[in-house]
N, C-alpha and C positions, 0 to 999 in steps of 0.2 A: 490347490485350486488357485487359478489366476484371479487376482483381485479385479473387481469391476471399478472400484474407487480407490484412488491414491490420495491420501491427505498429506499435503506437502507443507512443511514448516521450515522456512529458512531462518537461520539464527546467526547472530554476529556478536560475540563477546557478551552474551547474557546467559551464562549457565544457570543463574538463579531463576530464570524464566522457563526453563525446560519442564520442570515438574508441574507448575500451574497450567500451562497450555496443554500438556499431555493428559493431565487429570481431567480437563474439560473435554478432551477428544474421546477418551476412553469411557466417559460417562454418557456418551450419546445413546439415545433411545430410539426404538422403532426402526432399526436397521436390519434388513433381511438379505442384503447383498454382501459379497466378500469385500473386505476393506484391508488396506495396508496403510501404515503411517510412516512418513519419511521425515527425519530431522536432517536438514542439510546445513552442516557447520561450515561457515564461511570465514572463520578465524584461522589464519595461517598456523596458529598454535593449537588448534583443535580443542578449544576450551570447553566445548559441550560434551566431549566424549565420555568423561567420567560420569556425568549426570545421566546420560543415556544408558550407559552400561548398567548403572545401578537400577534403573527402572526395568531394563530387560531382564536382569537377574531376578527381580521380584515377580516376573510374569505379567503379561499384558493381554488385554482382550483381543487385540488384533496384532499381526506381525508388526514389529517396530524395526525400521531399517535406519542405520546411521550412514550418512554420506558426508564426505569432506571435500570441499573445494577450496584449496589454499590460496588461490588467486582472488583476493578480496574484490568485491564489486557486486552490486545488487542484481545486475543482469546475469553475471557469472553464476551466482548462487541459484537463481531460478532455473537457468538452463541446465546446470548440473543435476538439479533435482528432477527435472523432466526426463533426463536420460535414464535415471534410476527407476522412475515410476513406471509400473506395469499396467496401471488401470486405464480404461478408456475414458474415465472421468477423473479430472484432477481438481481437488478442492484445496484452495490456498488459505492458510492462516499465517499471520506474522507472529513472531515470538513474543510480542507484547500484547497479544490478543488472547482472549479465552471465549470459548463457545458456550452458548446455552444448550440445554439437553436435546432440543429438537432441531438444532442448527443443520446437521447433515441431512436429516430426513426431509426438512423443508426445502433445502437446495435440490435434492433428488426429485421431490414431488414437482417442483416448478420446472426442472429440466425435462422431465418426462411429459409434462402437460404442454410445454411450449416448443420442445425440440430445439431449444436455444443452444447456440454455440458457446455462449458465456452467460452464466447466471450470477447476479450480484445480490447481496443481502445487506441489511442495515447494520451500522456500526455505532456504538454508543461510547463516546470518549469519557473517561473518568480519571481525575487527578489522583495520584498516589498520596499526595500531601496537599493541604490547602495552599493556595497561591493567589496573588493579586490578579485581577481580571479572570477569575476562575470560570465564569460562565462563557466568556469569549473563548478562552483557551480550550475548554472542553468542546465547544461548538466546532472548532477547527479540526478536531479529530473525529467528529461525529458526521455520519451521513444518514439521511432519511430519504424516504421516497414515498411512493403511493402506499396506502394501507391495503392495497389489493395486489396480489401476485399476478404476473402475466408478462407479455412481451412489452419491451420498452424501446425507445429510440435513442436513449443516451447511455453512456457508460460511466463507470466509477473506477475506483482503485482496485488493485489486485487482491489486497487483504479482504477476506470474506468473499470469495468468488469460486465458481466451479467452471472449468473448461471441459468441453467435449472434444475429443480427438477425431470425431467422425469426419470433419471437413478441414480442420486446421490444427496447428500446434504439434506437428510431427517433424518439422525440420530440426537440424542440429542446434541452431541458435535461434530459438523462438523470440527471445528478448535481445534487443540490440545492445551489444557490449559497449557502444559509445555512451550509454547512459549509466555506466557502472558507478560513477562518482556523483553525478548530478541527480539521479533518480529520473522519474518520468518514463521508465521502461515499459510500464503497463499502458500508459496513455499512448505512447508511440505505437505499441503493438495493436491496441484496440482501434486506432485510426486506420491502420493498414488493413486489418481484417474487416472492418466496417466497409471499406471501399471495395472489398471482394465479396460483399453480400452477407457478412456474418449477422446472425440474429442474437439480440441481447434479451435477457430475461431478468425479472425482479422477483425475488422470494421474500415477500413482506414479513414473514415470521421467522426468517433465518437469522436471528439476532446474535451478535457477538459484542463483547466489551473490549475496548482498547485502553489499556492502562498507561497513563502519561507520567513518566518519571520526572523528578525535579529538573533534570537537565533540559527538558523540553517544555517546562512550565513557565517560561518567561515570555514577556511581550516581545522582546527582541527576536527570540527564536521563531516565534510564530509570524512576525512580520517578514522575516527573511523567507519563511516558507510561503507566505502570501505572494511575495515578489517572484519567487520561483514558479509558483502556480500561474501567475499572470504571464510569465514568459511563454507558456505552453502554446496558446493559439498563434502567436507570431512566429515561433520557431517551427511549428507545423506548416504554416503557410510558406515559409522560406524553404523548408525541406521539399515541399511539393512544387516549388517555384511558381506559386500563385502570387504574383507581385501585387495585383490589385487587392487581394485578400490581406496581404501583409500590410499594405497601406491603410486598409480599413481598420485592422486591429491596432496599428500604431496610433491612428487618429482617436480611436476609442480609448486607448491607454492614456493619451495626452489629456483628454477630457476628464477621465477618471482621476488622474493624478492631480490636476489643478482643482477640480470641483471638490473632491473629497478631501484633498489636502488642506484647502482653505477652510472648508467646513469643520474640519477636525480641530482647528485652533480654538474657536470659542468653546467647543465642547470640552476640550482639554482644560481650558482656563476655569470653566464652570464645574469641572469634575463630573460630567454627565456619564451615565452608565454606558451610553452608546459610543463613547469616544474611541474605544479600541476597535469596534467594528468599522467605524468610519475611516480610521487611518489604515486599517486592513485593506479597504477598497482602494485607497490611494496607493498603497504598496503594490497591489495587483496591477493598477494602471501603469505604474512606473516600470513594472516587469514587462508589460506589453511594448513599452518604448525601448527599454534597454535589454533586448532579447538576445543580442549577439554574443559571440564567444568572448570570454574574458569577464562577463558579468554573471556567469552561472554559479549560484551557490553550490558548494560541494558538501553533501551530507553523508556520503557513503564511501565504502571501499578504501582505496589507497589514501584518499584524502583524510579519512579518519585515522588510519594508521600513522600517516605522516604527522598529523597534529599531536598524536599521543607521544610519538617519539621526540618531537620538539619539546613537549611538556616535560618529558623525563630528563632530557639533556639539560634543561634549564634549572632543574632543582638542585 
């Protein structure tokens, strides 16, 4: 039977995360449609293969498909998974996320009620280990929305989303390969489909958890992420050659960088709880100003492989 839903989980060098995310997927309740699950391994060395084979050998609730895209990059991984996926509906989870038991049924319920092209659900960030600025760091991995499901006019990230292929997402390269190292592949896609009339939906009860490892639990990492997030509006305006909009966002960025940057100084001296949030806003503002090539943080793909190789050669 052809699956109606394909659950897609891209993974990159996190074999220890395969079992937790799949356990949460196979624990889904109240599902009456045919489902397949795809693990898309983006590590050139195929580090997830053994973990997936072990789970397949134990037997699974739904068919589990292993895919391998050796060309590292976040867009490459998602595009390769979409080529494998047979479902008309594509539900995305990341390998550091785990789903609550009614996650999939709530996404399906909202998609059916709204006929949305993309449905998003809430994400709750949680640190794997205690860290300084814990509340701030968890908030940067958390997304909340209305307590009521329905059509929305904004979009969120790809993790915890469901795509409908009725009108979109059937081309060979759905996600732009130019975003392979810098991320933002989902934002770039959603801006494009929004311009073509895509409908967005919000599934208020489709909760997932995102586990934050120690490597991402520092103030430095999250401020770099804030800087990258801030670059988004300016980069989009430039891509669309909307120069007036680009000027607007750069002016907003300048104001944010100055106002929040100055305000963060006394908060830091006084050790106020809000200091991390304030400097986050300053970093976002700086990103709107320094949006051009050469200032893009590289979090994924070849950039990660390159840094790991450098680290190995220096030991």
